[in-house]
Structures are given as structure tokens and as C-alpha cells.
C-alpha positions in Angstrom: 230.8 303.9 233.0 231.6 302.8 229.5 232.4 298.7 230.5 229.4 298.7 232.3 227.6 300.2 229.3 229.2 297.4 227.0 228.9 294.8 229.2 225.2 295.5 229.6 224.7 295.9 225.4 226.5 292.7 225.0 224.2 290.7 227.6 221.5 292.5 226.0 222.3 291.2 223.1 222.7 287.7 223.8 219.5 287.8 225.3 217.9 288.4 222.3 219.9 286.1 220.2 219.1 283.2 223.1 215.1 284.6 222.6 215.5 284.2 219.1 216.7 280.9 218.8 214.3 279.4 221.8 211.3 281.2 219.4 213.0 279.4 216.3 212.8 275.9 218.6 209.3 276.2 219.5 208.2 276.0 215.7 207.5 273.1 213.3 210.3 273.1 210.4 209.1 273.7 206.9 211.6 272.5 204.3 211.0 274.4 201.0 213.2 273.4 197.5 212.5 276.0 194.9 211.7 278.4 198.0 212.9 281.6 195.0 210.1 280.9 192.5 206.5 282.3 192.3 205.0 280.0 194.6 208.2 278.8 196.9 208.4 282.6 197.9 204.9 283.1 198.3 204.2 280.0 200.2 207.1 280.9 202.7 205.3 284.2 203.1 202.2 282.6 204.1 203.6 280.0 206.4 206.8 282.3 208.4 204.4 283.4 211.1 203.6 279.6 211.9 206.2 277.6 211.1 210.4 277.8 211.0 210.8 278.4 207.0 213.8 276.7 205.6 214.0 277.7 201.8 216.5 275.5 199.5 217.7 276.9 196.2 220.7 277.5 194.1 223.2 280.4 194.6 222.5 283.9 193.6 220.0 285.7 192.5 216.6 285.2 192.9 217.2 285.3 196.4 214.2 283.2 198.7 211.9 286.0 200.7 213.7 287.0 204.1 211.1 285.0 206.1 213.1 282.1 205.5 216.4 280.8 206.5 218.4 280.2 203.1 220.8 277.3 202.6 222.3 276.8 199.5 221.8 273.1 197.4 222.6 271.5 194.6 220.6 268.7 193.7 222.7 267.2 191.1 225.0 266.7 194.1 224.4 263.7 197.0 227.8 264.8 198.8 226.3 268.6 198.9 223.2 267.2 200.2 224.1 265.3 202.4 226.3 268.5 203.8 223.0 270.3 204.0 220.8 267.6 205.7 223.8 267.5 208.3 223.4 271.3 208.5 219.5 271.3 208.9 220.0 268.8 211.7 222.7 271.0 213.6 220.1 273.8 213.3 217.0 272.8 213.9 217.3 268.7 214.7 216.1 265.9 213.2 212.4 266.2 212.9 211.2 268.0 209.8 207.5 268.9 209.2 207.3 268.7 206.0 209.4 269.2 202.8 207.9 270.9 200.1 209.6 269.8 197.0 209.0 272.5 194.2 212.5 272.9 192.4 212.5 271.2 188.7 213.3 272.0 185.4 211.2 273.8 182.9 210.9 275.2 179.5 209.0 275.9 176.5 212.0 275.5 173.6 210.1 271.6 173.0 213.4 270.3 172.4 214.7 267.2 174.5 216.9 268.1 177.6 219.3 266.5 179.6 218.0 268.5 182.7 214.9 267.0 182.9 216.8 264.0 184.0 219.1 265.6 185.9 217.2 267.6 187.8 213.7 266.7 188.2 214.1 262.9 188.3 217.8 262.0 189.7 217.7 265.4 192.0 214.2 264.4 192.9 215.9 261.2 194.3 219.1 262.3 195.9 216.8 264.9 197.5 215.1 261.5 198.9 217.9 259.6 199.9 219.5 262.8 201.8 216.6 262.8 203.8 216.3 259.1 204.8 218.1 259.9 208.1 215.8 263.0 209.8 212.6 262.3 210.4 210.5 263.6 208.2 206.3 263.5 208.5 205.4 264.5 205.1 207.0 264.9 201.5 204.9 267.0 198.9 206.0 267.0 195.1 205.0 269.6 192.8 203.5 267.4 189.8 201.4 268.4 186.7 198.1 268.2 185.3 200.0 267.9 181.6 200.7 264.1 183.2 197.1 263.2 182.0 195.5 262.5 178.8 193.1 265.2 177.2 189.3 264.2 177.9 186.6 266.5 176.4 184.3 268.9 177.3 182.5 267.8 180.3 184.0 264.8 181.1 185.9 265.5 184.1 189.7 264.2 184.9 190.1 262.5 188.7 193.6 261.1 190.1 192.7 257.5 188.7 192.4 259.1 184.9 194.9 257.7 182.3 197.6 259.4 182.0 199.4 259.8 178.4 202.4 262.9 179.0 203.1 263.9 175.9 206.3 265.8 176.1 209.5 266.3 178.2 208.2 268.5 180.8 205.2 266.3 181.9 207.0 262.8 181.2 209.7 264.0 184.0 207.0 264.3 186.4 205.3 260.9 185.8 208.9 259.4 186.0 209.0 260.9 189.3 206.0 260.5 190.8 206.7 256.7 190.1 210.3 257.2 191.5 209.1 258.5 194.9 206.9 255.6 195.6 209.9 253.9 195.3 212.3 255.7 197.0 210.3 257.4 199.5 210.9 254.3 202.2 209.2 255.3 205.3 208.6 259.2 204.9 204.8 259.9 203.8 204.5 261.7 200.7 201.6 263.6 198.6 201.7 264.2 194.7 200.0 267.3 194.0 199.2 267.4 189.9 198.7 271.2 189.8 196.8 273.3 187.0 198.5 276.4 185.2 199.3 278.8 188.0 198.2 282.4 188.0 197.8 285.9 189.7 196.6 289.4 189.0 200.0 290.5 187.8 199.8 287.5 184.9 202.8 285.3 185.9 201.7 282.7 183.5 203.7 282.3 180.6 200.3 280.7 178.7 197.9 283.5 179.6 200.3 286.2 179.5 201.6 285.4 175.9 198.2 285.3 174.5 197.0 288.5 176.2 200.2 290.2 174.6 199.3 288.8 170.9 195.6 290.6 171.7 197.1 293.7 173.2 199.8 294.2 170.1 196.8 293.4 167.6 199.0 290.8 166.2 197.7 288.9 163.0 199.0 285.9 164.5 196.0 286.5 167.4 193.0 285.8 164.9 193.9 282.0 164.4 194.7 278.9 166.0 195.1 275.6 164.8 192.5 273.5 167.7 189.2 273.7 168.5 188.5 277.0 169.9 185.9 274.8 172.8 188.7 273.5 174.1 191.2 274.8 177.3 192.8 273.8 180.1 192.6 274.5 183.7 194.3 277.4 185.5 194.7 277.8 189.7 195.0 281.3 191.2 199.0 281.5 193.1 196.9 282.2 196.3 194.7 279.3 196.2 197.7 276.7 195.4 199.5 278.2 198.3 196.3 277.6 200.8 195.6 274.0 199.3 199.5 273.2 200.2 199.1 274.9 203.7 195.9 272.8 204.1 198.4 269.3 202.5 200.8 270.6 205.8 198.0 271.1 208.5 196.7 267.8 207.4 199.4 265.5 207.1 198.8 263.2 210.0 195.7 262.5 208.9 196.2 261.6 205.5 197.2 258.4 203.7 200.8 257.2 203.5 201.0 258.0 200.1 198.3 260.2 197.8 197.9 262.1 194.3 195.8 264.9 195.2 194.0 267.5 191.7 194.7 270.5 192.8 193.2 273.2 190.0 190.0 275.6 189.3 187.4 273.0 188.8 186.1 275.5 185.8 187.3 275.2 182.2 187.4 278.3 180.0 187.9 277.4 176.5 190.7 279.2 174.4 187.4 280.5 172.5 185.9 282.3 175.9 189.9 283.5 176.6 190.0 285.2 173.4 186.7 287.5 173.7 187.2 288.5 177.1 190.7 289.5 176.5 189.6 291.2 173.4 186.6 292.9 175.7 188.7 294.1 178.6 191.1 295.7 176.0 189.3 297.1 173.1 185.4 296.7 174.2 184.5 294.2 172.0 184.9 290.0 171.5 188.0 289.1 169.7 187.5 287.1 166.7 189.4 283.9 166.1 189.5 281.7 163.4 190.6 278.3 163.1 193.2 277.2 160.8 194.8 273.9 159.8 197.5 272.9 161.5 199.9 272.2 159.0 199.3 275.8 157.6 200.0 277.4 161.6 203.2 274.8 161.7 204.5 276.6 158.4 203.4 280.0 160.1 205.2 279.4 163.3 208.5 278.2 161.6 208.4 281.2 159.1 208.5 283.3 162.5 211.0 281.3 164.2 213.3 282.3 161.3 213.2 286.2 162.0 213.3 285.7 165.9 211.9 283.5 168.8 208.1 283.7 169.1 206.4 281.7 171.8 204.4 279.7 170.0 206.6 276.8 168.4 205.2 273.8 166.1 205.2 271.5 168.5 202.5 273.1 170.7 200.5 272.9 167.5 199.7 269.0 168.1 198.7 269.8 171.4 195.7 272.9 170.0 193.3 270.4 170.0 193.7 269.0 174.0 191.2 269.9 176.4 191.5 269.0 180.6 188.4 269.7 183.1 189.4 268.8 186.5 187.4 266.8 189.3 188.7 268.6 192.8 186.5 265.9 195.1 189.4 264.2 196.8 191.0 268.1 197.5 188.3 268.9 199.0 187.1 266.0 201.2 190.6 265.3 202.4 192.0 268.6 202.5 188.7 270.8 203.0 189.8 273.1 199.9 188.5 274.9 197.7 189.5 277.9 195.2 188.5 281.1 196.3 189.6 282.6 193.0 188.4 282.3 189.5 190.3 283.0 186.2 187.0 284.5 184.9 187.1 286.7 187.7 190.8 287.6 187.9 191.2 288.5 184.0 190.2 291.4 184.3 191.8 292.6 186.9 194.9 291.2 184.8 194.8 293.3 181.9 193.9 296.2 184.0 197.3 295.9 185.0 198.4 295.8 181.8 197.1 298.8 180.7 197.8 300.7 183.8 201.7 300.1 183.1 202.4 298.4 180.2 206.1 298.3 180.4 205.8 297.0 184.1 203.8 294.4 182.9 206.0 293.4 180.2 209.0 293.6 182.1 207.4 292.0 185.4 206.0 288.7 183.3 209.5 288.8 180.8 207.7 289.7 177.5 209.9 291.3 174.6 
């Protein structure tokens, strides 16, 4: 009797394994680099019911969501990437519906770093080389709106607008875009130039630091070294994930190589953000005064002597920059339109702060 039960249990387990393998083989495969990050995790959770999701990321914490099969990669190593692609072929076959490349280097230090070249630029080149033996139907690269030259209120930026990256992060994106054009081979490529990402919990370094300054009533929260009528566009995390999902769905209808702007078509000015944050926190608009850049730089330098403030002297030179987006191409090619706006989400973001200040600070990595 014990042997019979053991056999039946083993047989049932084998059937379950075989059914799981069969189920996976029926799904198209999506590879996501940077799969444990904010965007990668959200994308995997959205697409997992329809696709076989494979997460590529560094070893250790944070981990990709359980909805994806996780494979550890080292973008700086050709040998590792070749081994990983062999493993992908063995598990899922050669056909890959889409590779969503989110992994990149990023910091706010403002100092030159070899990691931009090593991870963002050369890492992408090595990844494209490793993908060549596979049948990849699409390669999506997450670029940034920061690659564009600034504009003026009322003048929108489209995909053919001039490029003028001003610091290492957007410079590495421009260099990588050019590299993709030269190294993609027969793999169709989509460059998504993405606005600053946020959600109801914050999860936007510039926004949450601006909110923090006003919440703590810091003296610096009343001063700004640029034109307060200027601002930059953002994009809600859910809208970005939806845009990537539509890019994958329509991959067979897209040009072999195309660039698409992804962001909210409305840009809130710095002044309006200040006023709204003040109203939602304290019931009144927050007064903001423009100060000379030289004074702001001196203040940022002095603060740096006693800690590690978010505002660095190099940021002050960018305070006058302004961007507004033309998303006609996203509407036309993807059938995509943002469903959220920063204007509508800001009160929810601040409500989350007021409900649990310590948790909000922790989630947004604020001191």
C-alpha cells in the first residue's frame, strides 16, 4: 500500500511538472533586464498572465518578482551573457518576443563615473551581441527625455527635436541609442524616451525631495534659482507599464527602428508644484522666491559641508530648463494615452505621506 501511494504521488507530481512545462512553452517569452527595479517589477506583474517572463538582474537583493523566472546576469561580461543566452535557449527555445532593456547606471552625484560607460553603454553592446543567435522579435531600450534640448512653455518636444544632453546620465543614453542603431543587426529596435516616473507612493527622487523640503518647512523650500514658470514632464508608473505592454503587443506593426516619447503631455511648472504641495500639506500655497544662481550654488556648497543634501551645485545650472511633450507618435503607433496625471496624483502622494510619514520616508529612501 505504501509503495502504491508513493507511486501515485510521484506520478501526480510528474504530471504537474509536465503540465507546467507545457503551459510555459505555450507562452511567448519576454526578457526584462533590471527586473527587480520599480519599472521592471511592475512590468513583470502586469505581463505575467499572458507571457513567460524571464527576469535578468544582478545577484542578491532586491529580487525580481516571483511571477518571473530569475536569471542572474553580469552586463559587463561577454562570457556570462553568452552562458545566459545558452541557458535561455535550453529553457525556452530560440524565439524571444521582446527584450525590455531597463538596466542602466544612474546617480545624482553629478560627477563623471566610468559606470555609465561600463554598464549603460558597453553593457548594452554586449547584450545585443549575445542576443544575435536568438530569434528576437523586438528590442526595447529605456532612454530618457533628458536627452533633448530644453524648450519654452507652449513649445512641445517631438522625437525629431534637437538633442542636448547636459550631464553624464542623458549623455550615456544618447551614446547607447546610437550604439543600438549600429549594433542591432536584424533585431527590430524601439527607443522609448521616458519622462520622470512616479506613483501614488512617490517613487520619484526629484518630487519626493521637493515634498520633503516643504513638509519639513526647510528654509531652502522657499527659494529657487530658476524660472519658476518652467518645469519638466513626468509619467505615472502604471501608464509607463501600459506603454511598454502596447509596444510589445504591436511589435509586428512597428517600424524596424523607431523612437517614441512617453510622458504626460501636461507639464506642471515648479511654481505650481510648490503651491499645490503647500495646499495639500498646510491648506495654503507655498511661497517661492527666485534667487541668483551664484547665491544658490554658495548655499548648496555650504550645505554640502555639513551633510549630503539632495540639491547639488551642478543641478542649479539646469534650474531654468523646461520641457513639454508631443506624444502624437505614441498615440498613433501604440494607441496609447496616459490615464493618470501628476496633477491628479499629487494629493494622493501627499496623503500617503501624512498617513505614515516614517514609512513614506523609508519607501522613498529619504533621511
